[in-house]
N, CA, C and O atoms as a DFTB+ gen file, in Angstrom:
692 C
 N C O
     1  1     -37.150      -3.470     -45.178
     2  2     -37.015      -4.214     -43.958
     3  2     -35.639      -4.863     -43.868
     4  3     -35.015      -4.855     -42.806
     5  1     -35.160      -5.430     -44.985
     6  2     -33.856      -6.063     -45.008
     7  2     -32.764      -5.049     -44.714
     8  3     -31.798      -5.366     -44.021
     9  1     -32.905      -3.821     -45.234
    10  2     -31.899      -2.781     -44.990
    11  2     -31.914      -2.328     -43.531
    12  3     -30.874      -1.928     -43.007
    13  1     -33.088      -2.382     -42.850
    14  2     -33.165      -2.038     -41.430
    15  2     -32.387      -3.052     -40.588
    16  3     -31.708      -2.678     -39.632
    17  1     -32.485      -4.302     -40.937
    18  2     -31.757      -5.353     -40.205
    19  2     -30.254      -5.177     -40.408
    20  3     -29.479      -5.279     -39.457
    21  1     -29.851      -4.917     -41.631
    22  2     -28.424      -4.710     -41.921
    23  2     -27.915      -3.493     -41.145
    24  3     -26.831      -3.554     -40.563
    25  1     -28.667      -2.394     -41.123
    26  2     -28.276      -1.197     -40.384
    27  2     -28.171      -1.503     -38.874
    28  3     -27.255      -1.033     -38.200
    29  1     -29.117      -2.290     -38.365
    30  2     -29.108      -2.652     -36.941
    31  2     -27.894      -3.500     -36.599
    32  3     -27.260      -3.282     -35.566
    33  1     -27.563      -4.459     -37.442
    34  2     -26.390      -5.312     -37.211
    35  2     -25.122      -4.467     -37.259
    36  3     -24.231      -4.645     -36.429
    37  1     -25.030      -3.550     -38.223
    38  2     -23.871      -2.651     -38.294
    39  2     -23.749      -1.826     -37.015
    40  3     -22.654      -1.681     -36.473
    41  1     -24.864      -1.288     -36.531
    42  2     -24.859      -0.478     -35.315
    43  2     -24.397      -1.306     -34.116
    44  3     -23.628      -0.823     -33.284
    45  1     -24.864      -2.550     -34.028
    46  2     -24.463      -3.430     -32.919
    47  2     -22.972      -3.731     -33.002
    48  3     -22.273      -3.669     -31.991
    49  1     -22.479      -4.054     -34.187
    50  2     -21.060      -4.363     -34.354
    51  2     -20.196      -3.148     -34.012
    52  3     -19.195      -3.285     -33.308
    53  1     -20.561      -1.982     -34.493
    54  2     -19.784      -0.766     -34.203
    55  2     -19.824      -0.453     -32.706
    56  3     -18.795      -0.122     -32.117
    57  1     -20.994      -0.554     -32.094
    58  2     -21.122      -0.285     -30.664
    59  2     -20.290      -1.274     -29.849
    60  3     -19.616      -0.884     -28.896
    61  1     -20.336      -2.542     -30.220
    62  2     -19.537      -3.551     -29.512
    63  2     -18.048      -3.259     -29.661
    64  3     -17.289      -3.400     -28.702
    65  1     -17.626      -2.853     -30.858
    66  2     -16.216      -2.535     -31.083
    67  2     -15.786      -1.342     -30.225
    68  3     -14.742      -1.383     -29.574
    69  1     -16.592      -0.290     -30.232
    70  2     -16.250       0.900     -29.461
    71  2     -16.217       0.586     -27.967
    72  3     -15.268       0.953     -27.274
    73  1     -17.252      -0.092     -27.470
    74  2     -17.359      -0.348     -26.029
    75  2     -16.408      -1.445     -25.549
    76  3     -15.875      -1.362     -24.443
    77  1     -16.196      -2.454     -26.360
    78  2     -15.385      -3.591     -25.917
    79  2     -13.910      -3.443     -26.236
    80  3     -13.066      -3.833     -25.429
    81  1     -13.581      -2.891     -27.387
    82  2     -12.189      -2.827     -27.807
    83  2     -11.580      -1.450     -27.537
    84  3     -10.576      -1.337     -26.834
    85  1     -12.187      -0.416     -28.093
    86  2     -11.600       0.922     -27.942
    87  2     -11.601       1.385     -26.486
    88  3     -10.582       1.866     -25.991
    89  1     -12.735       1.245     -25.796
    90  2     -12.811       1.701     -24.409
    91  2     -11.856       0.902     -23.526
    92  3     -11.132       1.483     -22.718
    93  1     -11.845      -0.403     -23.668
    94  2     -10.948      -1.241     -22.872
    95  2      -9.492      -0.898     -23.152
    96  3      -8.679      -0.837     -22.230
    97  1      -9.162      -0.675     -24.409
    98  2      -7.795      -0.297     -24.765
    99  2      -7.407       1.057     -24.178
   100  3      -6.275       1.238     -23.728
   101  1      -8.339       2.006     -24.181
   102  2      -8.054       3.328     -23.619
   103  2      -7.830       3.230     -22.110
   104  3      -6.902       3.849     -21.588
   105  1      -8.654       2.471     -21.409
   106  2      -8.486       2.306     -19.959
   107  2      -7.156       1.615     -19.661
   108  3      -6.451       2.011     -18.733
   109  1      -6.811       0.602     -20.426
   110  2      -5.540      -0.092     -20.246
   111  2      -4.363       0.858     -20.485
   112  3      -3.387       0.839     -19.735
   113  1      -4.455       1.690     -21.531
   114  2      -3.372       2.632     -21.842
   115  2      -3.191       3.641     -20.710
   116  3      -2.058       3.944     -20.335
   117  1      -4.273       4.159     -20.167
   118  2      -4.168       5.108     -19.050
   119  2      -3.526       4.423     -17.851
   120  3      -2.653       4.998     -17.202
   121  1      -3.952       3.205     -17.555
   122  2      -3.361       2.444     -16.455
   123  2      -1.885       2.178     -16.679
   124  3      -1.095       2.224     -15.736
   125  1      -1.510       1.903     -17.907
   126  2      -0.109       1.637     -18.227
   127  2       0.732       2.896     -18.072
   128  3       1.850       2.841     -17.560
   129  1       0.192       4.038     -18.519
   130  2       0.928       5.293     -18.432
   131  2       1.032       5.781     -16.983
   132  3       2.019       6.414     -16.609
   133  1       0.025       5.490     -16.181
   134  2       0.031       5.876     -14.765
   135  2       0.339       4.647     -13.914
   136  3      -0.301       4.411     -12.889
   137  1       1.314       3.878     -14.348
   138  2       1.591       2.566     -13.760
   139  2       1.801       2.619     -12.247
   140  3       1.275       1.769     -11.528
   141  1       2.549       3.584     -11.758
   142  2       2.823       3.646     -10.326
   143  2       1.531       3.749      -9.528
   144  3       1.332       2.995      -8.575
   145  1       0.661       4.661      -9.901
   146  2      -0.588       4.843      -9.163
   147  2      -1.551       3.691      -9.428
   148  3      -2.276       3.275      -8.525
   149  1      -1.567       3.173     -10.644
   150  2      -2.486       2.087     -10.974
   151  2      -2.148       0.815     -10.203
   152  3      -3.031      -0.003      -9.945
   153  1      -0.899       0.642      -9.839
   154  2      -0.494      -0.557      -9.111
   155  2      -0.390      -0.301      -7.610
   156  3       0.180      -1.115      -6.884
   157  1      -0.937       0.824      -7.135
   158  2      -0.987       1.084      -5.713
   159  2       0.162       1.895      -5.160
   160  3       0.298       2.005      -3.942
   161  1       0.996       2.468      -6.016
   162  2       2.149       3.256      -5.558
   163  2       2.955       2.496      -4.510
   164  3       3.284       3.024      -3.448
   165  1       3.258       1.262      -4.835
   166  2       3.955       0.396      -3.896
   167  2       5.399       0.832      -3.698
   168  3       6.040       1.346      -4.614
   169  1       5.895       0.618      -2.488
   170  2       7.282       0.922      -2.150
   171  2       7.985      -0.403      -1.908
   172  3       7.522      -1.240      -1.134
   173  1       9.111      -0.574      -2.585
   174  2       9.882      -1.808      -2.486
   175  2      11.175      -1.572      -1.734
   176  3      11.766      -0.495      -1.812
   177  1      11.604      -2.570      -1.017
   178  2      12.911      -2.541      -0.372
   179  2      13.491      -3.944      -0.509
   180  3      12.921      -4.915      -0.012
   181  1      14.613      -4.035      -1.181
   182  2      15.221      -5.342      -1.409
   183  2      14.337      -6.263      -2.230
   184  3      14.343      -7.476      -2.016
   185  1      13.578      -5.708      -3.165
   186  2      12.707      -6.510      -4.016
   187  2      11.409      -6.942      -3.351
   188  3      10.613      -7.660      -3.957
   189  1      11.187      -6.519      -2.124
   190  2       9.990      -6.913      -1.379
   191  2       9.113      -5.680      -1.137
   192  3       9.619      -4.609      -0.801
   193  1       7.811      -5.837      -1.307
   194  2       6.878      -4.743      -1.052
   195  2       6.814      -4.508       0.456
   196  3       6.553      -5.429       1.230
   197  1       7.058      -3.247       0.861
   198  2       6.985      -2.938       2.291
   199  2       5.842      -1.987       2.615
   200  3       5.575      -1.727       3.788
   201  1       5.169      -1.466       1.605
   202  2       4.044      -0.576       1.848
   203  2       3.634       0.172       0.604
   204  3       4.086      -0.132      -0.500
   205  1       2.775       1.153       0.793
   206  2       2.264       1.982      -0.291
   207  2       2.364       3.445       0.095
   208  3       2.216       3.806       1.263
   209  1       2.616       4.282      -0.902
   210  2       2.642       5.724      -0.657
   211  2       1.248       6.274      -0.400
   212  3       1.103       7.390       0.101
   213  1       0.222       5.501      -0.739
   214  2      -1.147       5.993      -0.688
   215  2      -1.960       5.474       0.492
   216  3      -3.024       6.018       0.787
   217  1      -1.483       4.435       1.171
   218  2      -2.242       3.825       2.261
   219  2      -1.368       3.763       3.503
   220  3      -0.248       3.254       3.467
   221  1      -1.891       4.283       4.594
   222  2      -1.143       4.282       5.854
   223  2      -0.953       2.859       6.368
   224  3      -1.716       1.949       6.045
   225  1       0.068       2.702       7.162
   226  2       0.265       1.447       7.874
   227  2       0.699       1.798       9.282
   228  3       1.321       2.834       9.517
   229  1       0.365       0.923      10.212
   230  2       0.646       1.207      11.605
   231  2       2.102       0.985      11.967
   232  3       2.710       0.000      11.547
   233  1       2.651       1.883      12.730
   234  2       3.983       1.733      13.312
   235  2       3.809       1.869      14.818
   236  3       3.160       2.807      15.281
   237  1       4.372       0.957      15.580
   238  2       4.217       1.026      17.030
   239  2       5.541       1.208      17.754
   240  3       5.547       1.622      18.914
   241  1       6.653       0.915      17.114
   242  2       7.959       1.050      17.737
   243  2       8.271       2.520      18.003
   244  3       7.906       3.396      17.219
   245  1       8.945       2.776      19.110
   246  2       9.367       4.129      19.428
   247  2      10.368       4.680      18.433
   248  3      10.560       5.894      18.366
   249  1      11.017       3.810      17.650
   250  2      12.010       4.226      16.667
   251  2      11.371       4.861      15.432
   252  3      12.061       5.466      14.613
   253  1      10.063       4.722      15.304
   254  2       9.384       5.187      14.095
   255  2       8.337       6.245      14.410
   256  3       7.767       6.280      15.500
   257  1       8.105       7.098      13.434
   258  2       7.005       8.044      13.533
   259  2       5.710       7.263      13.392
   260  3       5.624       6.323      12.602
   261  1       4.721       7.650      14.150
   262  2       3.439       6.959      14.120
   263  2       2.465       7.741      13.244
   264  3       2.482       8.972      13.240
   265  1       1.619       7.032      12.503
   266  2       0.621       7.708      11.671
   267  2      -0.582       8.119      12.507
   268  3      -0.619       7.910      13.719
   269  1      -1.550       8.701      11.843
   270  2      -2.828       8.975      12.493
   271  2      -3.469       7.651      12.869
   272  3      -3.179       6.629      12.246
   273  1      -4.329       7.647      13.869
   274  2      -5.056       6.411      14.174
   275  2      -5.940       6.021      12.992
   276  3      -6.314       6.871      12.184
   277  1      -6.266       4.755      12.895
   278  2      -7.102       4.273      11.800
   279  2      -8.337       3.576      12.350
   280  3      -8.237       2.678      13.185
   281  1      -9.494       3.997      11.877
   282  2     -10.747       3.376      12.292
   283  2     -10.909       1.998      11.649
   284  3     -11.752       1.213      12.081
   285  1     -10.109       1.696      10.620
   286  2     -10.210       0.403       9.927
   287  2      -8.942      -0.425      10.107
   288  3      -8.684      -1.344       9.330
   289  1      -8.158      -0.105      11.117
   290  2      -6.930      -0.824      11.434
   291  2      -5.982      -0.901      10.232
   292  3      -5.345      -1.928       9.997
   293  1      -5.900       0.192       9.481
   294  2      -5.001       0.313       8.325
   295  2      -5.251      -0.754       7.268
   296  3      -4.325      -1.134       6.552
   297  1      -6.471      -1.240       7.156
   298  2      -6.830      -2.266       6.184
   299  2      -7.268      -1.581       4.894
   300  3      -8.332      -0.964       4.838
   301  1      -6.441      -1.697       3.864
   302  2      -6.713      -1.055       2.587
   303  2      -7.918      -1.615       1.858
   304  3      -8.371      -1.015       0.883
   305  1      -8.457      -2.755       2.300
   306  2      -9.620      -3.346       1.641
   307  2     -10.890      -2.560       1.927
   308  3     -11.869      -2.677       1.191
   309  1     -10.884      -1.772       2.974
   310  2     -12.078      -1.005       3.290
   311  2     -11.707       0.272       4.002
   312  3     -10.902       0.259       4.934
   313  1     -12.278       1.358       3.579
   314  2     -11.995       2.642       4.212
   315  2     -13.164       3.023       5.099
   316  3     -14.304       2.630       4.851
   317  1     -12.870       3.786       6.126
   318  2     -13.943       4.250       6.989
   319  2     -13.406       5.148       8.076
   320  3     -12.381       4.855       8.693
   321  1     -14.088       6.220       8.303
   322  2     -13.699       7.159       9.338
   323  2     -14.273       6.750      10.685
   324  3     -14.901       5.701      10.831
   325  1     -14.042       7.596      11.640
   326  2     -14.506       7.358      12.996
   327  2     -15.543       8.412      13.347
   328  3     -15.421       9.571      12.950
   329  1     -16.553       8.009      14.085
   330  2     -17.566       8.956      14.543
   331  2     -17.355       9.335      15.995
   332  3     -18.286       9.789      16.661
   333  1     -16.135       9.153      16.494
   334  2     -15.868       9.459      17.889
   335  2     -15.892      10.957      18.138
   336  3     -15.354      11.741      17.356
   337  1     -16.514      11.335      19.221
   338  2     -16.553      12.731      19.635
   339  2     -15.194      13.118      20.192
   340  3     -14.505      12.271      20.760
   341  1     -14.792      14.370      20.048
   342  2     -13.528      14.809      20.657
   343  2     -13.528      14.637      22.176
   344  3     -12.470      14.638      22.806
   345  1     -14.708      14.492      22.755
   346  2     -14.824      14.336      24.200
   347  2     -15.020      12.877      24.619
   348  3     -15.270      12.597      25.792
   349  1     -14.909      11.951      23.671
   350  2     -15.143      10.545      24.005
   351  2     -14.027       9.999      24.890
   352  3     -12.902      10.497      24.884
   353  1     -14.365       8.980      25.634
   354  2     -13.403       8.338      26.535
   355  2     -12.234       7.762      25.732
   356  3     -11.084       7.869      26.159
   357  1     -12.513       7.157      24.582
   358  2     -11.457       6.548      23.765
   359  2     -10.457       7.599      23.278
   360  3      -9.249       7.363      23.305
   361  1     -10.949       8.747      22.835
   362  2     -10.058       9.816      22.374
   363  2      -9.223      10.340      23.537
   364  3      -8.021      10.557      23.386
   365  1      -9.844      10.547      24.693
   366  2      -9.096      11.024      25.860
   367  2      -7.995      10.041      26.252
   368  3      -6.866      10.447      26.524
   369  1      -8.325       8.741      26.280
   370  2      -7.325       7.732      26.645
   371  2      -6.196       7.680      25.621
   372  3      -5.027       7.549      25.984
   373  1      -6.545       7.782      24.350
   374  2      -5.540       7.784      23.286
   375  2      -4.619       8.993      23.442
   376  3      -3.400       8.871      23.321
   377  1      -5.207      10.156      23.710
   378  2      -4.426      11.385      23.882
   379  2      -3.491      11.274      25.081
   380  3      -2.329      11.673      24.998
   381  1      -3.982      10.739      26.188
   382  2      -3.141      10.594      27.384
   383  2      -1.957       9.669      27.123
   384  3      -0.844       9.938      27.576
   385  1      -2.192       8.594      26.402
   386  2      -1.120       7.646      26.071
   387  2      -0.061       8.307      25.186
   388  3       1.137       8.141      25.416
   389  1      -0.502       9.048      24.185
   390  2       0.437       9.707      23.272
   391  2       1.224      10.793      24.003
   392  3       2.432      10.928      23.808
   393  1       0.544      11.559      24.836
   394  2       1.225      12.615      25.594
   395  2       2.263      12.004      26.526
   396  3       3.339      12.570      26.716
   397  1       1.942      10.848      27.110
   398  2       2.879      10.204      28.031
   399  2       4.181       9.813      27.339
   400  3       5.239       9.846      27.967
   401  1       4.129       9.448      26.076
   402  2       5.351       9.026      25.388
   403  2       6.002      10.126      24.555
   404  3       7.144       9.972      24.123
   405  1       5.294      11.235      24.321
   406  2       5.832      12.295      23.465
   407  2       5.915      13.662      24.124
   408  3       6.702      14.499      23.683
   409  1       5.146      13.912      25.146
   410  2       5.129      15.224      25.785
   411  2       3.879      16.005      25.440
   412  3       2.992      15.514      24.742
   413  1       3.822      17.230      25.941
   414  2       2.633      18.081      25.740
   415  2       2.648      18.736      24.373
   416  3       3.644      18.683      23.651
   417  1       1.527      19.356      24.027
   418  2       1.406      20.036      22.738
   419  2       0.869      19.127      21.650
   420  3       1.231      19.279      20.484
   421  1       0.021      18.195      22.008
   422  2      -0.497      17.175      21.108
   423  2      -1.312      17.758      19.952
   424  3      -2.332      18.403      20.192
   425  1      -0.880      17.544      18.692
   426  2      -1.674      17.973      17.532
   427  2      -2.910      17.077      17.389
   428  3      -2.857      15.883      17.684
   429  1      -3.999      17.653      16.942
   430  2      -5.273      16.924      16.837
   431  2      -5.183      15.702      15.937
   432  3      -5.829      14.692      16.214
   433  1      -4.394      15.768      14.858
   434  2      -4.364      14.635      13.938
   435  2      -3.652      13.413      14.516
   436  3      -3.658      12.351      13.894
   437  1      -3.046      13.541      15.681
   438  2      -2.418      12.372      16.311
   439  2      -3.436      11.517      17.063
   440  3      -3.145      10.368      17.394
   441  1      -4.619      12.056      17.337
   442  2      -5.628      11.293      18.076
   443  2      -6.894      11.047      17.277
   444  3      -7.738      10.256      17.698
   445  1      -7.047      11.701      16.138
   446  2      -8.262      11.536      15.342
   447  2      -7.939      10.850      14.018
   448  3      -6.935      11.152      13.372
   449  1      -8.801       9.931      13.634
   450  2      -8.640       9.226      12.360
   451  2      -9.029      10.146      11.214
   452  3      -9.852      11.047      11.379
   453  1      -8.434       9.914      10.057
   454  2      -8.824      10.673       8.867
   455  2     -10.174      10.155       8.376
   456  3     -10.674       9.152       8.885
   457  1     -10.753      10.818       7.410
   458  2     -12.054      10.412       6.878
   459  2     -12.055       9.001       6.331
   460  3     -13.061       8.299       6.428
   461  1     -10.942       8.576       5.759
   462  2     -10.859       7.227       5.196
   463  2     -10.259       6.228       6.177
   464  3     -10.434       5.019       6.024
   465  1      -9.549       6.736       7.188
   466  2      -8.834       5.853       8.104
   467  2      -7.547       5.319       7.507
   468  3      -6.876       4.483       8.113
   469  1      -7.196       5.803       6.307
   470  2      -6.027       5.277       5.588
   471  2      -5.053       6.363       5.152
   472  3      -4.156       6.089       4.355
   473  1      -5.201       7.570       5.643
   474  2      -4.353       8.682       5.222
   475  2      -2.895       8.406       5.585
   476  3      -2.584       8.235       6.764
   477  1      -1.989       8.359       4.596
   478  2      -0.588       8.036       4.879
   479  2       0.218       9.213       5.413
   480  3       1.400       9.062       5.721
   481  1      -0.409      10.385       5.527
   482  2       0.304      11.590       5.933
   483  2      -0.069      12.023       7.350
   484  3      -1.164      11.749       7.840
   485  1       0.872      12.704       7.984
   486  2       0.604      13.426       9.214
   487  2       1.019      14.870       8.978
   488  3       1.775      15.165       8.052
   489  1       0.527      15.756       9.809
   490  2       0.912      17.153       9.665
   491  2       2.372      17.332      10.078
   492  3       2.932      16.509      10.801
   493  1       2.969      18.409       9.611
   494  2       4.334      18.732      10.013
   495  2       4.396      18.898      11.534
   496  3       5.378      18.502      12.161
   497  1       3.353      19.479      12.125
   498  2       3.302      19.622      13.586
   499  2       3.346      18.262      14.283
   500  3       4.007      18.116      15.311
   501  1       2.653      17.274      13.735
   502  2       2.659      15.934      14.332
   503  2       4.031      15.282      14.226
   504  3       4.470      14.588      15.142
   505  1       4.701      15.510      13.104
   506  2       6.054      14.955      12.947
   507  2       7.002      15.612      13.946
   508  3       7.790      14.924      14.595
   509  1       6.932      16.926      14.074
   510  2       7.804      17.625      15.027
   511  2       7.483      17.221      16.466
   512  3       8.378      17.138      17.308
   513  1       6.216      16.974      16.738
   514  2       5.782      16.543      18.059
   515  2       6.429      15.208      18.446
   516  3       6.741      14.985      19.615
   517  1       6.627      14.331      17.473
   518  2       7.197      13.011      17.725
   519  2       8.721      12.966      17.599
   520  3       9.338      11.955      17.934
   521  1       9.323      14.040      17.126
   522  2      10.756      14.041      16.799
   523  2      11.647      13.658      17.982
   524  3      12.572      12.864      17.811
   525  1      11.396      14.189      19.152
   526  2      12.254      13.899      20.306
   527  2      12.178      12.425      20.689
   528  3      13.202      11.801      20.967
   529  1      10.966      11.867      20.705
   530  2      10.811      10.443      21.033
   531  2      11.594       9.575      20.054
   532  3      12.300       8.652      20.459
   533  1      11.463       9.876      18.764
   534  2      12.153       9.092      17.736
   535  2      13.667       9.264      17.852
   536  3      14.413       8.290      17.751
   537  1      14.121      10.496      18.062
   538  2      15.568      10.753      18.205
   539  2      16.124      10.002      19.407
   540  3      17.191       9.393      19.321
   541  1      15.412      10.040      20.523
   542  2      15.873       9.329      21.720
   543  2      15.925       7.822      21.484
   544  3      16.894       7.168      21.872
   545  1      14.896       7.267      20.855
   546  2      14.846       5.827      20.616
   547  2      15.940       5.368      19.657
   548  3      16.451       4.256      19.781
   549  1      16.294       6.215      18.713
   550  2      17.329       5.870      17.731
   551  2      18.720       6.324      18.170
   552  3      19.716       6.023      17.511
   553  1      18.779       7.046      19.281
   554  2      20.048       7.608      19.757
   555  2      20.681       8.491      18.674
   556  3      21.884       8.447      18.419
   557  1      19.809       9.296      18.049
   558  2      20.227      10.240      17.013
   559  2      20.094      11.651      17.560
   560  3      19.303      11.907      18.468
   561  1      20.869      12.555      17.001
   562  2      20.761      13.962      17.348
   563  2      19.406      14.479      16.869
   564  3      19.004      14.219      15.735
   565  1      18.713      15.202      17.724
   566  2      17.390      15.732      17.385
   567  2      17.441      16.608      16.136
   568  3      16.503      16.594      15.339
   569  1      18.512      17.363      15.954
   570  2      18.634      18.230      14.770
   571  2      18.702      17.420      13.486
   572  3      18.203      17.852      12.447
   573  1      19.313      16.260      13.556
   574  2      19.382      15.380      12.370
   575  2      17.995      14.833      12.033
   576  3      17.617      14.757      10.864
   577  1      17.241      14.453      13.070
   578  2      15.876      13.955      12.846
   579  2      15.014      15.068      12.255
   580  3      14.254      14.828      11.316
   581  1      15.123      16.271      12.790
   582  2      14.356      17.412      12.273
   583  2      14.740      17.698      10.814
   584  3      13.880      18.038      10.001
   585  1      16.002      17.562      10.490
   586  2      16.440      17.780       9.104
   587  2      15.805      16.749       8.170
   588  3      15.398      17.087       7.059
   589  1      15.719      15.498       8.613
   590  2      15.071      14.453       7.799
   591  2      13.591      14.779       7.629
   592  3      13.039      14.625       6.539
   593  1      12.950      15.227       8.702
   594  2      11.532      15.614       8.605
   595  2      11.376      16.728       7.579
   596  3      10.536      16.637       6.684
   597  1      12.174      17.767       7.704
   598  2      12.074      18.906       6.772
   599  2      12.340      18.490       5.336
   600  3      11.746      19.042       4.409
   601  1      13.226      17.525       5.144
   602  2      13.523      17.040       3.806
   603  2      12.417      16.203       3.193
   604  3      12.425      15.945       1.989
   605  1      11.457      15.772       4.020
   606  2      10.358      14.942       3.523
   607  2       8.998      15.586       3.738
   608  3       7.976      14.903       3.795
   609  1       8.998      16.900       3.855
   610  2       7.752      17.634       4.052
   611  2       7.292      18.215       2.733
   612  3       8.070      18.838       2.010
   613  1       6.025      18.010       2.424
   614  2       5.412      18.660       1.270
   615  2       5.198      20.106       1.704
   616  3       4.290      20.402       2.480
   617  1       6.029      20.990       1.205
   618  2       6.052      22.371       1.663
   619  2       4.743      23.117       1.539
   620  3       4.399      23.903       2.422
   621  1       4.007      22.894       0.472
   622  2       2.779      23.663       0.271
   623  2       1.674      23.224       1.228
   624  3       0.877      24.048       1.677
   625  1       1.623      21.936       1.540
   626  2       0.573      21.431       2.428
   627  2       1.052      21.230       3.862
   628  3       0.240      21.061       4.771
   629  1       2.366      21.247       4.066
   630  2       2.970      20.995       5.382
   631  2       2.524      19.662       5.952
   632  3       2.080      19.570       7.097
   633  1       2.654      18.615       5.115
   634  2       2.355      17.256       5.536
   635  2       3.552      16.364       5.240
   636  3       4.402      16.697       4.414
   637  1       3.607      15.226       5.926
   638  2       4.722      14.302       5.789
   639  2       4.166      12.897       5.586
   640  3       3.279      12.468       6.324
   641  1       4.680      12.179       4.592
   642  2       4.301      10.785       4.392
   643  2       5.070       9.953       5.423
   644  3       6.301       9.934       5.411
   645  1       4.356       9.276       6.304
   646  2       4.966       8.584       7.439
   647  2       5.891       7.452       6.982
   648  3       7.007       7.337       7.490
   649  1       5.461       6.628       6.052
   650  2       6.297       5.509       5.595
   651  2       7.585       6.016       4.964
   652  3       8.665       5.508       5.267
   653  1       7.485       7.011       4.093
   654  2       8.685       7.546       3.452
   655  2       9.621       8.195       4.474
   656  3      10.841       8.078       4.353
   657  1       9.068       8.871       5.468
   658  2       9.877       9.482       6.512
   659  2      10.596       8.400       7.323
   660  3      11.787       8.533       7.603
   661  1       9.900       7.350       7.695
   662  2      10.517       6.270       8.455
   663  2      11.616       5.554       7.653
   664  3      12.645       5.169       8.208
   665  1      11.391       5.383       6.360
   666  2      12.419       4.780       5.515
   667  2      13.650       5.685       5.436
   668  3      14.782       5.204       5.469
   669  1      13.425       6.981       5.334
   670  2      14.537       7.932       5.268
   671  2      15.343       7.901       6.563
   672  3      16.570       7.998       6.530
   673  1      14.675       7.768       7.689
   674  2      15.376       7.666       8.966
   675  2      16.209       6.385       9.041
   676  3      17.337       6.400       9.534
   677  1      15.644       5.270       8.546
   678  2      16.409       4.016       8.512
   679  2      17.679       4.176       7.684
   680  3      18.735       3.653       8.039
   681  1      17.563       4.905       6.578
   682  2      18.727       5.127       5.703
   683  2      19.711       6.126       6.289
   684  3      20.892       6.108       5.944
   685  1      19.231       7.007       7.181
   686  2      20.103       8.033       7.761
   687  2      20.963       7.497       8.895
   688  3      21.930       8.148       9.292
   689  1      20.634       6.339       9.417
   690  2      21.422       5.774      10.532
   691  2      22.722       5.174      10.053
   692  3      23.498       4.659      10.858
């Protein structure tokens, strides 16, 4: 009986060590090695956080490319998609507004939220769709804006990170 108690105490101590020390240390090490992603892939400008590579943020100025709409108002604390029908009044009104400021040929991802409502990317088609508006607002040559878009396109997926693209445009002026 005494040896059973000693064996049980040993098992508890070993289990506590593995679960409390080794597991915690392993999780910390992975977080440390993947520091950029573990800390939110934050983007800094002048020592100040201006956004994240992983979470969309709203841009409303004509000088900037606009992201997909967000069902959660770009709030990283909670993700959520939209259940709006493609024929809903809200989608139609959103599409009409975007077409009025950008022209015809509206890509679907410019009026529909992503599944999380936080997707930081738009399709290459959406970036090209907005290029003329952005070039006009910045008084830049359209070819220069298109070159910046092409330089920030993930070639295999044909998507563009909106924040990084907007930062590149700010630097190109």
